[in-house]
C-alpha positions, 0 to 999 in steps of 0.5 A: 729614478723610481717614483711613487704615485699615490692616487696614480690610477686617477685622472690626473695620476694616471696621465702623470704615470705615462708622462713619467715613462716618456721622461725615463722615470720608473713609476709605481702606482698606490691607489685604493680605487675609491675614485677610479677603475682598475681598467685604467691600468690596462690603458697606461700599460697599453700606452707605455708598453710596460706593466707599471708596478701597482699596489692596492691600498690606502695611504693612510696605512703606514705599514703599506706606505713604508713597505712600498718605499722600501721595497720599490727603492723609491727616490721621490713621491707625487702625492695625488691621493685625496678625496676631491668632490666639493659638495660632499666635502661640505657634506662630510667634512670629517671624511675629507679631513681625516683622508686628505690631511691624515694621508699627507702626514702618514706620507711625510712621517714614512718618507722621513723614516726611510730617508725619502725627501723629494715630494710634489703635492697636488694642490689647487687654484682653490686656495685663492678663493675669490681673488680680487685681481686677475690673473692670480700670481703665486703671490695672490693672497690666499682667501678663506677656503670656500669649501672643506675640499679647498680648506684641505688644500690650504691646510695641506700646503700650511703643513708642507711649509712648516715641515721645511721651515723646521730645517727637514731635508724635504725638498717640496713643490706644491702645484696649485692646478687650475681646471684640468680637461681633456684625455690622452690622445689615444683615448685609452685613458681619460676622465672617469667620473662616477655617477653625475659629473661635477665638472664641466667637460665630462658633463658636456660630453656625456650630454653630446653623447645622450647620456645626459638630457642636458647641460645646465650653465650655472648663472648667466649674470656674472660680471663676464663677457657672456655672463657665465663663469670663466675658468682656466682650462689645461689639458691633463697631459700638460698638467702631467708634464708639469709634474715631470718638469717639477721633479726634474727641477727638485733634483737640480736644487742645491738647497738642503731643504726647499718649499714653493708653490707654483701655478700650473695653467694656461694663463687664459680663461675661457667662459662656460658658454665659450666652451659650449660653443667650441665644443659644438664646433669641434664635435658637430653635435648640437649640445642642449642646454639651459641657463640655471641659477647660480651654483653655490660656492662658484666664483665668477672668474679665475685664471692663472698668471704663468710666469713662474711656471715658465721661468722657474720650471721651464715648462708652459702649456703646449695644447690648445683648448681645442685639443683638450675638447677633441681628446675629451670627446674622442675618449667619450665616444671610446667609452660609448663603443665599449659599453 
């Protein structure tokens, strides 16, 4: 089965391409490399032992998207391609709405034209905003988005829901990710943030490697056990395998049209200070950090209820936080050896 992976050279996309190959699928990558590096393709090909077809281009280009769908005999799509920096989204809202929503519309239109109707959508736990109760289930009310990025995910889900409600033959699952971390255990692919990392783990590993002077823990006065924010950190390979499970599920569905959302997390929350402590134990490297002010837009805590992913997809996370941190540190050391 040939699967188009938009944004397939990105952090989550590249690991999902590997998981697809391991599960017997034939992935095809479409990426404009605006937030990824072409060197990732080398790592993917080394891990899989094959050359994965890759098209350089933008998902907003309808002619390109349609030509790939037809030429590669695509049967399903996993849509990762989107801008994802929360801060930048607040500064450049039109850029985010045009790209994140425009590319989804183009993809749906071109899929419909050629009769392809299976889609996995990359959503996010940001759709929940600041939840009143934990853990969050798929029935937890969606709050007003706290960023333009988060709003593009909410609107994206609404678009997909409306498309299926119109009785089109689409079968769609939106996966609401929690916090992906780690790297492939081979250290051949991993997270490649450009400039100063927006995510915690790359900042931790870069600080340990001496690239950053120190880590700032944003806030120590939240209503959590140690005062720092709590998140649900999931190994990127677990997340990748959840996409494979979702794709398999779509193939089993008997309904003519279908839409649903599924949380993808571990069901366990860890605080920022717990991450710092765990990383120091694993790496045996002291991690310089300071306590800073709260960061605008951060919610105190969020973690997933994972009952639905287990019951509906037959999938659950199998890798530990220790695995995630070890793989992330191994990847950082590999990057340092290259430079």
